ZAMARGU-4260 file (C-alpha; in steps of 0.2 Angstrom, whole numbers, plus 5000, padded with zeros to 4 digits):
<rodrens>
0) 5526/5417/5578 | 5532/5420/5560 | 5537/5438/5556 | 5538/5447/5539 | 5552/5442/5528
5) 5558/5436/5511 | 5553/5418/5505 | 5572/5414/5503 | 5589/5421/5501 | 5588/5421/5482
10) 5571/5430/5483 | 5579/5443/5495 | 5593/5445/5482 | 5582/5447/5468 | 5572/5461/5477
15) 5587/5470/5483 | 5595/5471/5465 | 5579/5479/5459 | 5578/5491/5474 | 5595/5497/5471
20) 5592/5499/5453 | 5578/5511/5456 | 5586/5521/5469 | 5602/5523/5458 | 5593/5527/5442
25) 5577/5537/5448 | 5582/5545/5464 | 5591/5562/5466 | 5607/5562/5477 | 5602/5554/5494
30) 5608/5547/5510 | 5602/5531/5519 | 5600/5527/5538 | 5594/5513/5549 | 5584/5518/5565
35) 5582/5506/5579 | 5564/5503/5585 | 5556/5491/5597 | 5549/5481/5582 | 5565/5480/5572
40) 5578/5491/5563 | 5569/5503/5550 | 5578/5509/5534 | 5575/5527/5528 | 5581/5536/5512
45) 5583/5555/5513 | 5584/5567/5499 | 5583/5586/5498 | 5588/5599/5510 | 5577/5614/5508
50) 5571/5625/5522 | 5553/5618/5524 | 5548/5605/5537 | 5553/5587/5533 | 5541/5577/5523
55) 5540/5559/5529 | 5534/5547/5516 | 5525/5530/5520 | 5523/5519/5505 | 5508/5507/5502
60) 5508/5488/5504 | 5522/5479/5494 | 5529/5496/5491 | 5544/5504/5498 | 5555/5520/5499
65) 5562/5518/5482 | 5544/5519/5474 | 5542/5537/5479 | 5553/5543/5465 | 5540/5551/5454
70) 5535/5563/5468 | 5553/5568/5473 | 5555/5582/5460 | 5540/5591/5467 | 5544/5589/5486
75) 5563/5588/5488 | 5566/5605/5481 | 5559/5614/5496 | 5562/5602/5510 | 5570/5586/5516
80) 5560/5571/5511 | 5562/5555/5521 | 5555/5540/5513 | 5553/5525/5526 | 5553/5507/5522
85) 5537/5502/5532 | 5541/5488/5544 | 5533/5472/5538 | 5534/5476/5519 | 5548/5472/5507
90) 5562/5484/5509 | 5577/5487/5519 | 5568/5486/5536 | 5569/5470/5546 | 5554/5465/5558
95) 5560/5458/5574 | 5544/5458/5585 | 5525/5457/5581 | 5516/5474/5578 | 5499/5468/5585
100) 5488/5483/5581 | 5486/5501/5575 | 5492/5510/5591 | 5508/5499/5591 | 5510/5503/5573
105) 5509/5522/5578 | 5522/5519/5592 | 5534/5511/5579 | 5533/5527/5568 | 5535/5538/5583
110) 5551/5529/5587 | 5557/5531/5569 | 5554/5550/5570 | 5563/5550/5587 | 5577/5541/5581
115) 5579/5553/5566 | 5578/5568/5577 | 5563/5574/5569 | 5552/5584/5581 | 5540/5590/5568
120) 5536/5584/5551 | 5523/5583/5537 | 5517/5564/5535 | 5513/5558/5518 | 5506/5541/5514
125) 5500/5531/5500 | 5487/5517/5500 | 5491/5507/5516 | 5503/5520/5520 | 5490/5533/5519
130) 5479/5524/5531 | 5494/5522/5543 | 5497/5541/5541 | 5479/5545/5546 | 5480/5533/5561
135) 5495/5542/5567 | 5486/5558/5568 | 5474/5549/5580 | 5486/5539/5591 | 5503/5550/5590
140) 5499/5567/5583 | 5512/5577/5593 | 5526/5577/5580 | 5515/5580/5565 | 5512/5597/5556
145) 5500/5589/5543 | 5494/5573/5536 | 5492/5569/5517 | 5483/5553/5513 | 5484/5548/5495
150) 5471/5534/5491 | 5471/5528/5509 | 5467/5510/5509 | 5453/5504/5520 | 5454/5519/5532
155) 5439/5528/5524 | 5430/5515/5514 | 5430/5496/5513 | 5442/5489/5501 | 5433/5480/5487
160) 5432/5461/5487 | 5440/5460/5469 | 5456/5468/5477 | 5458/5453/5489 | 5454/5440/5475
165) 5467/5447/5463 | 5480/5449/5477 | 5477/5431/5483 | 5479/5424/5466 | 5497/5432/5465
170) 5502/5426/5482 | 5495/5408/5479 | 5503/5406/5462 | 5519/5416/5464 | 5516/5422/5446
175) 5525/5437/5440 | 5513/5438/5426 | 5498/5439/5438 | 5508/5451/5449 | 5509/5463/5433
180) 5491/5460/5430 | 5486/5465/5448 | 5497/5481/5447 | 5489/5485/5430 | 5472/5483/5438
185) 5476/5495/5452 | 5481/5508/5440 | 5464/5507/5430 | 5471/5496/5416 | 5487/5506/5414
190) 5504/5497/5414 | 5516/5501/5428 | 5532/5507/5420 | 5549/5498/5422 | 5559/5497/5433
195) 5545/5500/5446 | 5535/5486/5439 | 5549/5473/5442 | 5552/5479/5460 | 5534/5479/5465
200) 5531/5462/5457 | 5546/5455/5466 | 5539/5462/5483 | 5522/5453/5479 | 5530/5437/5475
205) 5546/5436/5485 | 5540/5443/5502 | 5527/5439/5515 | 5520/5451/5527 | 5516/5443/5544
210) 5512/5449/5562 | 5508/5466/5556 | 5490/5474/5557 | 5480/5477/5541 | 5478/5495/5536
215) 5467/5503/5550 | 5449/5507/5547 | 5445/5524/5556 | 5428/5526/5565 | 5418/5542/5563
220) 5423/5546/5580 | 5442/5544/5576 | 5440/5555/5560 | 5431/5568/5570 | 5445/5569/5583
225) 5458/5574/5570 | 5463/5592/5572 | 5478/5593/5561 | 5477/5600/5543 | 5473/5585/5532
230) 5474/5583/5513 | 5465/5568/5506 | 5468/5564/5487 | 5458/5551/5478 | 5459/5544/5461
235) 5442/5546/5452 | 5445/5529/5443 | 5451/5520/5458 | 5446/5501/5458 | 5451/5499/5476
240) 5437/5507/5485 | 5421/5518/5482 | 5428/5535/5480 | 5412/5544/5484 | 5411/5535/5501
245) 5430/5539/5505 | 5427/5557/5500 | 5412/5559/5511 | 5420/5551/5526 | 5436/5561/5524
250) 5425/5576/5527 | 5422/5571/5545 | 5440/5578/5548 | 5437/5596/5554 | 5452/5603/5544
255) 5452/5593/5528 | 5455/5597/5510 | 5448/5583/5498 | 5454/5582/5481 | 5448/5570/5467
260) 5461/5568/5453 | 5451/5565/5437 | 5458/5551/5426 | 5469/5544/5439 | 5466/5527/5448
265) 5475/5520/5464 | 5492/5523/5458 | 5489/5542/5460 | 5506/5550/5462 | 5514/5539/5449
270) 5500/5541/5436 | 5499/5560/5438 | 5516/5565/5446 | 5516/5583/5441 | 5498/5587/5446
275) 5499/5577/5463 | 5516/5584/5466 | 5510/5602/5465 | 5495/5598/5475 | 5505/5590/5489
280) 5519/5603/5489 | 5508/5618/5490 | 5498/5610/5504 | 5514/5607/5514 | 5521/5624/5510
285) 5505/5632/5517 | 5508/5623/5534 | 5526/5624/5536 | 5526/5637/5551 | 5528/5629/5568
290) 5513/5635/5579 | 5524/5634/5594 | 5538/5646/5589 | 5537/5650/5571 | 5553/5641/5566
295) 5556/5626/5556 | 5562/5610/5564 | 5574/5600/5553 | 5579/5582/5553 | 5594/5578/5562
300) 5605/5562/5561 | 5598/5546/5567 | 5602/5541/5585 | 5603/5522/5580
</rodrens>
């Protein structure tokens, strides 16, 4: 079975150059680590060392740790922020075994947290990463203090057909022009600024995700089973899914705050970084206390 990977050595080099550029120019001081898991070594980037519980960030499809740069000023002042290169997407992680379904995806993430020495954290995800974060609260919630899902793709509402049409056009043609147009569409017609645009376009054209599950769709029963505090933030102008359906189904979670950001589309945190950053940072701060012993648990060094 073919696994996720770059289409060629040259493609990997193009992507890596853009990835390094974004980390170097847009991230605050940070460290990097690689964690061994049953499905492949997983790369993480960590910034910040405040007293709050760590925030673990999961990017969306074709995105990666570097693309979280707009949200870091709001989050890293108060806590460690650990951005994960989701296994199966373009980034520093390398898939070595298939991930057959959502429970195994949750197992992968639990292994990442174990390897980092994180026994309690806030989980924040965008798009497909938001869907993974919500699914984690169903399958492996024990390490989680909260879940924040920013525009979670497919978890709450079906993804519109036009999304797949535009994405397929990029993959079939390998056109960076089409990739830029797809990214613009996701942001409601607004251009993605450079150098993020070039990095995301490279991920779309130069990498193929294989042997990984699609973003999980959560049933009403699964949503109702979630007891963690959950924040769901949606872009009022999102073209990816029906926002009203996503908001309504999110309210099946017993302890949920649903926030619709006016004037924002699918690229929520990069379109409105200050507003979304404040929204997320305040939510995390309200839930920093560990219910077991009242102390914060900090991220340690990776075990592998």
